[in-house]
N, C-alpha and C positions, 0 to 999 in steps of 0.2 A: 917704662912698661915692661912687664914681664912677658916672656915669650909664651909661656904656658902656665895656666892656672891649674894646679893639681888640687883637687878637693879630696880630702881624706874621708874615708867612710867611717861613720860613727861606730863606736863600740858600745854594746849594751850588755852589762853583766858578764863581760869577758868574751862575748860573741861578736864577731865582726860581720857586719852586713856586707853581702856581696851583690854586685850588680847582676840582675837576672840574665841568663844567657838565652836570648830569644831565637837564635839561629837553629838550634836543635829542635826546639818546640815548634817553630814555624815550619821547618822541613817535615816534621812528623805530621802536622796538620795538613800540609799540602799533599803528602803521600796518602794520608787517610782520605782526603777529598777525591783524589784521583781514583783510588780503589772504589770508593762509593759511586763515582760517576761511571766507571766501567761496569759495575754491577747493575746500575739503573739502566744503562744503555743496553746491556745484554738482555735484561728482562723486557725492555720495550721491543727489541728485535724478536724475541720469542712470541710476544703478544701479536705483533704484526704478522709474523709467519703463520701463527694459528689462524688469524683472520683470512689470510691468503689461502691456506689449505682448506678452510671451511668454504670459502667462495668457490674454489676450484672443484671441490666435491659436489657442491650444488650444481655447478655448470656441467660436470660429468654426468650426473644423474639426469639432468634435462636432455643432454645429448644422447644418452643411452635410450631414453624413452622415445626421442625423435627417430633414432635409428630403427627401433622396433616398429614404430608406426610406418616408416617408409618401406621396410622389408615386407610388412603385411600388405601395403598398397601395391608394391611391385608384384607380389605373388598373386594378388587378385587381378592385376592387369595382364598377367601372362596366361591366364586360363584359356584353353582352346575355344571354349564357347564364347567368351568375350571377343577374342580375336576374330572369330567367324562373324559375329554380330556386327563388329566395326567394319569389317571388310564388305559386308553386304549393304549396310546402311550408309556409312560415310563415304566409302570409296566406290560404291556402285559395282562391286565385283559380283560374279555369279559362278555357279558350278559349271565346269566345262561340259560341253555336249560330247557324245561318244566320238564324233568325227575329229574332235580336237585332241583326243587322247592318243598318244603314240606309244606303243609298247616296244621296248628295246629287248633284243635277245642276245 
């Protein structure tokens, strides 16, 4: 038996056929796929961030409206007329009589 069988490449009209070199083509395809994957990943990240920003803006608007409502409620609860009304009805307080008032000099 022969150790190695060498097949000669056929010649057609003076041209010799060569075996295709797949390594450069394969490496080019792999690099191209990696670049495409990075591009797609970056676009997905942009879309996800846009959704997150939109959601955060909606939440911010809701919280700002709630803050305005609470500030208005706090202002209405601090009015002197309301404080006096709560003191008289709920707490049972009354105005002091003249003997309870002490003037400091």
